[in-house]
Structure formats: C-alpha cells, structure tokens
N, C-alpha and C positions, 0 to 999 in steps of 0.2 A: 288398548286397555290392559291386555295381558302383560305386554312388555313393561308398561308403567308400573304394574303391581310387582313384577319381578325385581325391578330396580328398587322399589320401596322395600321389599323383603331383604335385599342385599344391604340396603342402608341401615335397616334395623340390626342386622348381624354385625356390620362394621361398627356401629355405635356400641353395641354390647361388648365388642372386642377391644374397645378403647380408641377407635380411630374416628373421632368426631368430625374432622375436616373432610375425610373421605365420605363419610355418611352424608354430610351436607351436599357434596357434589352429586351423589347418587339421587338425593331428594330433588335437586334442581333438574336433573335429567328426567326423572319420573314425572314431575309437574309439567315440564316442557312438552312431554308426550300426551299428557292428559291433565288439563287445568281443573278437572272435576275430581281428581284423586285427593279426596279430603284427608285421608290418612297420611299421605305424603306431605301435604301442606302443614298439617298439625305437627308432624315430626320435625320438619324444617324449622317451624316456629319454636318448637321446644329446644332444639339444638342451639339456635341463636339465643334463646332465653338463658340457657346454661352459660353461654359465652358472654352474656351481659349486654346483648343488643336488644334492648327493650322495645324500641320504636319499630324495628322491622319484624320482630316476633308478634307484636300487637297488630301490625298492619296485615300480616298473613292470616292471623286468627280472625280478624275482623272481616277480611275478604271471604274466608272460608265459612264464617257464620252467615254472612249476607247472601253470597252466591250459592253455596252448597247447603245452606240451612243446617250446618253441622253443630250439634248441641255441645259436643266436647270442646270445640273451638270457643263457643260462648262461655263455657265454664272457665276455660283458660283466661279469657278476657277479664272475667270477674275477679279471678285470683290475682291479677296483676295491678289492681287498684292501689295497693300499698307499696308497689315496687318502685315507684318514682321516689318515694320517701326513702326507701332502702338504698337506692342508687345515690341519693344525696348523702346518706350516712357513709356509704362506701367511699365517696370522694373526700368526705371530711376525715375519714380514717387514714386515707393515703396522705393527706396533708399533715395529720398528726404524726404519722410514721416519719415523714420527712423532717418534722420538727422534733423528733426523738421522744414524743409522748406515747410510748409503746403501750402502756397499760390502758390509757384512754382509747387508743386506736383498737386494741383488742376487744374492748367492751362494745364498741360500735360495730365491729365486724361480726361479733357474736349475734347481735340483733339482726344484722343482714342475713346471717346463716339460717334464720328461722324460715326463710323461703328458699326454694331452689334457684331463684333468679341470681344470675351472675355467680353461680356457685364455684366455678373454676377459679375466677379471680379472687373471690372471697376466701376460699380455702388456701390459696397460695399465700395470701397476705396474713391469714391466721397462722399459717406455718411460720412465716417470717417473724411475726410477733413472738411466737413461742421460742423460736431459735434465739432471738435477741435477748430473751429473758433467761436463756440457758436451759429451757425445757425441751431438749432435743428429741426425746421420745414422742412427746405430744406433737411437735413440729413434723416429725416423720409420718405420723398418722394422717395429718392434714395433707401432706404431700402425696401420700399413697392414694388418698381419695381423688385427688386431681388426676394422677397418672392412670387410675382405673377408668376415668372418663376420657382422658386425652393422653395417650401414651407418648405423644410427640411434643408435649407441652415443654417448651424450652425453659421457662422459669422454674417449673417444678423439678425438671431433670437437673438443672444447674445447681439448685439448692440441695437436692438429695446427694449429688456428687460431692459437693463441698462438705456436707455432713459426714459422709463416709470417709473422706480424705482426712478430716479433722480427727475422727475417731481412730483411724489407722495410724496417724502421726503420733497420737498420744500413746498408743499401744507399742509402736515400734521404738519410741523414745524410752519407754519403761523397760522393754526387753533389752535394748542396747545397753542401758545403764546397768542393769542387773548382770549382764554378761561381763561388762568391764570390771565391776566390783568383785565378782566371783573370780575372774582371771587374776586380778591383783592379789587376792587372798591366797590363791593356789600357788602363784609364782613366789610370793613371799615365804609361804610355808615350806615350799621346796628348797628355796635358797637357805632357810634356817637349818633345814635337815642336812644339806650339803656342808654348811659351815661347821656343823657339829662333827662330821666325819673328818673334815680337813684339819680341825683343831686337834684331833686325836686324843681328846680327854675322855674320861668316863663319867663326866658330870651329867645329870639329867638334862633333857632337852631344854626345859624352861628353868634352868638353875637360877635361883634368886639373885646371886651376886652378879651374874651376866646381865640380867635385866637392869640392875642398878647402874652398871657401867655404861650400858647403851644409853640409858636415859640421861645420865650426866653428860655424856658425849654430845647428845643431841641438844641439850640445854646450852652447853658451851658454844656449839656452832650457831645456835639461834642468837645468843647474846652477841657473838662476834658480828653477825650480819646486821643486827639492829643498831649496834654501836657505830658501824660504818655508815649506815643509811640515815640515822636520826640524830646522832649525838656527836659533836666534835670532841676529839680526845682532849681530856683535861684532867689534871691531877687533883683538882679541888674536890674535897669530900662532899660538899653540898651538891655538886654536879653529879657525883656518883649516885647519890640518893635519888635525884631526879631521874637519872638513867634507869635505875632499878624499877622505879614506879612506872615509867613508860613501858618497860619490858613486860611488866605484869598486865598492863592494860592491853598490850598488843597480843597477848597469848590467846590462842584459839580456845574458846570455852565450849566444850561439848554440852555441859549442863545448861548453859544459857541458850544455846541453839536448840536443844531438845525442848526447852520451855516454850520457845517461839513456835516450834513445830506443833507441840501438843495443844497450845492455845490458838493455833492458826493465826498468829499475830503477823499478818503478811507484810505490814509496813516495816516492822523491825527485822523480820526475816529477810526482806529484800535488802535492807541496809547492810545486814551481816554478810549476805551472799556477795554483794558488790564489794564490800571491804576485803573479803578473802579470796576474791576471784584471782586466778593465776598465781596464788601464793603456794609455797612449798608446805604441804600438809602431810601428816602421818597417814597410814593406811586407814585407821579407824576414823580419823577426822575427814578423810576424803569420802568415806562411805556415808557419813552423816551429812556432809556437805552436799553430796549427790542426792540424798533423800530430800533435803531441804529444797534444792533446785527443782526436783520432780514435783514437789507439792506446790511450788510457786507456779510452775507451768500448767499444772492440772487445775488448780483452784484459785491460786493467787491472781492470775491474769484476769479471771472473771470478776474477782473482787475489785481490782483496780478499775476495770472497765465500768462496773456498776457504780462505783463511787464517782468516777469521772462523769458518767451519764447524769447522776443525781445532781452533782454540782452544776453541770451545764443547764439543767432544767431550772435550777434556782438562780441562774445568772451569776454564779460565782466562778468567773472565768479563769482566774489564776489557779484556783484549786482544781478546777476541771482539767486545765492544761497539765498540771502536775500528775494527776492520776491517769489521764489518758496516755501520756508519754510513758508512764510506768507500765501500763497495760501493753503498749507496743513493744517495749523492751523485753518483757517477760513472756508475752504470748505471741512470739514471732510466727507461730504456726496456728494460732487460734482462729476459729471461725469468724469471730467478730473483728478481725484486723482491718478489713475495709471500712467498717463503721468508724473506727478510731481516726482514720485519715479524714473522713468527712466531718466528724465532730471537731477535730483539731482545726479544720478549715473554718468552721463556725466560730470556734473559740477565738481564733486570731482575728477574724473579721470583726467580732464584737469588741475586741481589745484594740481595734483600729490599727492592727499590724497587717496592712493589706498585702505586703510582700510575702509574709509567711502564709497568709490565708490563701493567696494564689498558688503558692508552692504546694500546699496540702490538697487543694482542689485539683490542681493539675496532676498531682501524683495519683490521686484517686482515678481520674479520667484515663490516665495512661495505663494504670495497672488493672483496673476493673471496668472496662468499657461496657460490659453487660451487667454491671452492678445495679443494685436496687436504687441507689441515689444518683445514677448517671444523669437523668434528665434535669434534676434540680442542681446538680454540680455544673452542668453545661450552662444552665441559666445564670448561676452565680458568677461563673467565669466571664460570660458575655457582659454582664452588668459591671463587674469589677474592672474589666478592661475598656469599658466604654469611653472613659475620659483619659485613659492611659495610652492605649494602642488600639485604634478603631479597626485595624485589619484583623487583629486577633479576636477582638470582640465580635466582628462579623463572622469570623470563621467558626467560633463556638456557637453563635446564634444559628448559623446555617446547618451545623450538625444536629442541633436540637430540633430545628424545623423539619429536617428531612427524616430523622430517625424516630422522632416522638411527635408525630402529627397530632395525636389525640391527647397529649399531655396538657395538664393545666398550666404548665410553664411555657408552653408555646403560645404566648399571649401577645397583646398589643405592644408591649415593651420590646419583645423580640422582633416583631414586624417593623417597629420603628428603627431599631438598630440595623436591620437588613436593608432598609430604605435610605440609610444615611450615606452620604457621599464620603469616599475615602480621602 
C-alpha cells in the first residue's frame, strides 16, 4: 500500500511538472500494486480525460465509483455527460480546418474548451486556428497551455518552433536590409567626398551645377538603354515621339511607389516590385524599393494568403489560384507557406487539373510530412492515384493507415484501396 501511494505521489509531481505520459505510467504501476488506490485511479482517468480518451477515463471512474465507492469518481462521471457532444464538435472542427473554414472551426473549439476534456488537443487546434488567422500572440498562449501540461507534445513544440522561426526570419530580413541600405549610403557618400578632392576644385560638395550634370548624364544613359531594348532606330519624327512617351512610362516613380506603400495597396505594390526587379536603380530608388519589398514580405504575403483563402471558400478557384501563388512568391519564409501548397492542391483538383493537384499535394507531403494536413493530403493522393497508378495509390494509403490509425481519413475507401490487387 505504501509503495502504491509513493508511486501516486510521484505521478502527481510528474504531472505538475508537465510530464503527463510519465505520470500515466506511474499511475498504472501504482494501480497494479493496489487496485483499491482510488486516488491513483482517479488521476489516471483525469490524465486520459485531458488527452481526449473519454471511454477509458469513464471506464476507470465507473470502476472506482462501483468498487471503491469513491464519490469523486462519481462526480467526474456526471461531469462527462456533455463531453461526447464536445468530442463530436471537436471532430467537426478538425474537418472544418481541413476544409479551410478556420473561423467556424475556432468557434466550435471554443465551445469544446468550456470543459477540460480533450484540452490538450483542443488547445493545440485553437492555437492552429489563431496562427492561420495571423493572431500569433494568441496562438502562442494556447501552445503554452499545452506545453505546461505536456512538455513533450510534438504538435505544440513543432508549432511553437515554426512561430519563432517565422518571427526570427522577419527580424533578420529587416536588419539585413537596413545594413545594406546604410552601407550603400556610406559608400556613396565616401565616394563623393573622394571625387571632390580628386577634382581639385573649390566648389561646395553639393554644387548645384555638378548635380545637374550628373542627372543629365544618367538620363542620357537611361535613354540609350531604353532605345536599344525597346525601340528600333528610326529617323521618323513620329517614332521619336512614341519613344519619348515610352521612356516617361518606364521611369521609376518614387511618388507612385510611396502612394502604394502608404495605402498598403499590395496588389499594385507587387506589380511595381516585379516590374523593377533586377533593374538598375539609383541609391534613393533602391532604398524605397527595399522598403516596399519589406512591407510585402511582412504584411503583403498575409494579405494575398487571406484573399486566396476567401476566394477558395467561395469556390472562385481562378481567383484563389492567383492570390495563393502570389502569397507563395512574396511569403517564401512565411508561417503559412505549407497551407498554400495544400490549398493550391485543392484549387487545381476543383479545376480538374489533376496533374497540378497531385504536384502540390506531393510537394506538401515531401516537404511537410508532419504538417497539419498530412493525413488528408495522403488521403487525397491515394484517391487521385487510384485510377492512374494503383501502386502509388496503395503506397499513400499504406502510409496513411500506419501513421494515422485514428484519423477520420483512415476509412473504408482506404481499406478498399489496400485490398485491391496490383
């Protein structure tokens, strides 16, 4: 009896320290030594309850209530009467997440969180919903709740690591760009000072006539380049007029770019950035261009992702494709990048472009094997390959069945594929 109680006390300490699985093992050892240790039975039931195992937690409390006449176990049983409904809500929320209905999923999960039942899984997916909506601080709060209970929870640790990586990437990008801009300004200023001394004149450093000469020279060079690239040489006066008009249109406009930045007009901002990518720009133009790119990476990517998501929910697949592809190009290091691959798979599947759909699902599977949508991605790949390549279909079905035994997607269709002859 004493040894059983000691093991129970250790289980309590392990749970309070965030080692829920170790606590469960100690409870089992305690109960094995003394089947009448009501406290150990209740604790084991409670730990399973937090992990979402309603049937086994109820079975333990029912046994404890009947055999040991434990009143606490009886109260636990009464409190679980609504938990079956909550478990169904939780499963509905998972399906909504897989169908990218994040707001609806979040509301269902909030109802689930009214009870401690399945709290680890519920908080993990509440965090996921917050992160997908761009509310990273709230997402982190939910993840910390999980880690407080289960320090080795892979899902929460992976999500938290990704969040930190995303934040660090944004900070490092900003610092890197700031250093580059500052370096360019310093080098240019130093070069200008040196040129003043080499010229040997007594004119002020920023003498007006010098500035005019430099500007005229740059305009001449620019005209020369544009004439070679865009206009065939011709002495006709009408062609010269057309050529001058084209040059004006091609000129980098700081005022226009500033307007896009201030209004956060991300669509026009991206068009402008793409147009002037890898072009020869002045120092000031480069600084503004860099600022525009930084804004696109920090906020524009989220804008394109949200637009793509909304269009996908409205079944406007061409529009969704456009915005999701832009989100990918701008947010190459964004947290939601895996989601865009999965969404593009859905988009192309609904557009009946099976080849592209398989491409994006396969890319998701190879890049993010532990991702949130891995089970549904495997399911879709198995079904899409069913009538194309049965060997590949069976391969994906096999991975799904072995890795995600409890997934809603490990269903009769997967069993049917696995039983098909090659």
